[in-house]
C-alpha positions as semicolon CSV with decimal commas, in nm:
position;residue;x (nm);y (nm);z (nm)
1;X;10,489;11,185;8,363
2;X;10,287;11,369;8,194
3;X;10,175;11,808;8,340
4;X;9,916;11,973;8,242
5;X;10,098;12,244;8,044
6;X;10,425;12,401;7,946
7;X;10,291;12,750;8,094
8;X;10,402;12,606;8,429
9;X;10,053;12,698;8,660
10;X;10,088;12,613;8,963
11;X;9,891;12,335;9,054
12;X;10,122;12,093;8,768
13;X;10,435;12,261;8,951
14;X;10,303;12,162;9,268
15;X;10,174;11,781;9,154
16;X;10,572;11,746;9,002
17;X;10,750;11,859;9,204
18;X;10,583;11,691;9,459
19;X;10,582;11,321;9,206
20;X;10,939;11,408;9,206
21;X;10,970;11,476;9,579
22;X;10,817;11,081;9,654
23;X;11,060;10,935;9,401
24;X;11,359;11,088;9,584
25;X;11,432;11,324;9,301
26;X;11,555;11,675;9,454
27;X;11,400;12,017;9,337
28;X;11,531;12,367;9,302
29;X;11,202;12,481;9,439
30;X;10,909;12,493;9,453
31;X;10,813;12,720;9,194
32;X;10,997;12,620;8,986
33;X;10,864;12,342;8,699
34;X;11,182;12,137;8,693
35;X;11,282;12,016;8,392
36;X;11,469;11,663;8,532
37;X;11,802;11,520;8,422
38;X;11,798;11,207;8,650
39;X;11,791;10,906;8,422
40;X;11,447;10,715;8,610
41;X;11,217;11,062;8,405
42;X;11,349;10,967;8,044
43;X;11,036;11,212;7,939
44;X;10,773;11,483;7,971
45;X;10,445;11,556;7,820
46;X;10,274;11,814;7,801
47;X;9,816;11,688;7,829
48;X;9,585;12,041;7,899
49;X;9,395;11,788;8,127
50;X;9,269;11,664;7,777
51;X;9,167;11,286;7,638
52;X;9,266;11,319;7,312
53;X;9,584;11,504;7,365
54;X;9,688;11,285;7,627
55;X;9,671;10,981;7,421
56;X;9,823;11,144;7,173
57;X;10,127;11,275;7,404
58;X;10,128;10,924;7,551
59;X;10,133;10,751;7,206
60;X;10,483;10,971;7,159
61;X;10,629;10,949;7,442
62;X;10,577;10,614;7,392
63;X;10,694;10,665;7,003
64;X;11,027;10,799;7,160
65;X;11,070;10,606;7,433
66;X;10,937;10,188;7,398
67;X;11,116;10,046;7,719
68;X;10,882;10,288;7,924
69;X;10,742;10,118;8,273
70;X;10,561;10,380;8,476
71;X;10,397;10,666;8,374
72;X;10,255;10,961;8,627
73;X;10,019;11,179;8,531
74;X;9,896;11,448;8,666
75;X;9,499;11,389;8,698
76;X;9,324;11,121;8,656
77;X;9,134;11,250;8,313
78;X;9,498;11,225;8,178
79;X;9,583;10,901;8,293
80;X;9,256;10,813;8,100
81;X;9,419;10,970;7,754
82;X;9,770;10,767;7,890
83;X;9,564;10,442;7,926
84;X;9,409;10,389;7,601
85;X;9,719;10,482;7,410
86;X;9,894;10,286;7,602
87;X;9,612;9,964;7,534
88;X;9,614;10,076;7,221
89;X;9,959;9,950;7,212
90;X;9,979;9,652;7,348
91;X;10,156;9,720;7,611
92;X;9,930;9,783;7,983
93;X;10,048;9,501;8,108
94;X;10,456;9,668;8,126
95;X;10,369;10,013;8,251
96;X;10,241;10,107;8,560
97;X;9,991;10,386;8,622
98;X;9,991;10,681;8,843
99;X;9,776;10,979;8,917
100;X;9,570;11,254;9,109
101;X;9,262;11,306;9,204
102;X;9,030;11,058;9,385
103;X;8,773;11,016;9,163
104;X;8,515;10,769;9,140
105;X;8,582;10,720;8,828
106;X;8,960;10,687;8,906
107;X;8,835;10,448;9,172
108;X;8,635;10,213;8,919
109;X;9,009;10,230;8,686
110;X;9,233;10,090;9,046
111;X;8,934;9,847;9,035
112;X;9,003;9,701;8,649
113;X;9,299;9,746;8,689
114;X;9,351;9,990;8,410
115;X;9,570;10,295;8,672
116;X;9,782;10,155;8,955
117;X;9,739;10,428;9,214
118;X;9,577;10,760;9,268
119;X;9,623;10,992;9,543
120;X;9,299;11,093;9,665
121;X;9,208;11,527;9,747
122;X;8,865;11,569;9,894
123;X;8,708;11,869;9,726
124;X;8,412;11,873;10,041
125;X;8,667;11,881;10,328
126;X;8,870;12,186;10,088
127;X;8,504;12,396;10,090
128;X;8,456;12,280;10,440
129;X;8,775;12,425;10,530
130;X;8,776;12,707;10,247
131;X;8,476;12,854;10,477
132;X;8,631;12,806;10,827
133;X;8,893;12,958;10,702
134;X;8,671;13,252;10,539
135;X;8,482;13,289;10,845
136;X;8,806;13,302;11,071
137;X;9,020;13,559;10,850
138;X;8,632;13,854;10,795
139;X;8,589;13,788;11,272
140;X;8,978;13,851;11,351
141;X;9,182;13,856;11,007
142;X;9,355;13,600;11,107
143;X;9,515;13,378;10,789
144;X;9,525;13,029;10,736
145;X;9,914;12,930;10,691
146;X;10,074;12,632;10,659
147;X;10,437;12,530;10,705
148;X;10,617;12,781;10,488
149;X;10,379;13,079;10,591
150;X;10,224;13,048;10,309
151;X;9,811;13,137;10,302
152;X;9,707;12,735;10,219
153;X;9,498;12,520;10,375
154;X;9,528;12,217;10,410
155;X;9,253;11,889;10,278
156;X;9,508;11,610;10,341
157;X;9,539;11,424;10,053
158;X;9,568;10,928;10,100
159;X;9,678;10,763;9,821
160;X;9,421;10,487;9,661
161;X;9,611;10,122;9,608
162;X;9,524;9,752;9,587
163;X;9,826;9,693;9,817
164;X;9,867;9,934;10,066
165;X;10,203;10,105;10,157
166;X;10,354;10,103;10,504
167;X;10,477;10,413;10,612
168;X;10,244;10,654;10,345
169;X;9,907;10,690;10,391
170;X;9,702;10,515;10,214
171;X;9,399;10,300;10,169
172;X;9,301;10,035;10,031
173;X;8,976;10,084;9,681
174;X;8,706;9,964;9,889
175;X;8,794;10,276;10,117
176;X;8,896;10,473;9,866
177;X;8,523;10,387;9,696
178;X;8,373;10,579;10,039
179;X;8,582;10,915;9,989
180;X;8,512;10,906;9,625
181;X;8,345;11,174;9,462
């Protein structure tokens, strides 16, 4: 896993723990960046959303753990740095790389086979829902809330991969291309 930073910023914690939960690993709480003791997670590094630092982090992870076969990254910039290190090590065929963003560059990386899956988010929908929530708040003081009662507006996400998955909101690369940003 390559996360944003050791400072445990909110989006990093949510994505980190969301990956763990999706992988079937229990987490203590939504605000806790878990140190992972599950043997399937061999290492966690940070890349600060910087291409060069993410590449260096991946190089270090590969040196310490040469049998890595799956890499999750907090976003596509981080994925691109990890992919550079994986390619330089000649391990592109052995390592699956998954990420989050669904940008047009990420979709291009899916099409080329460099990236194997990404979770697409929808910035335009986020902005639209944010404006609606703001207007609703100004008009009647109503704050949007999530299932846990916290202030939130869910703009949705979808998995994009060349092999869509049953039981998971997923679309193929061509559909992802239409919605990328």
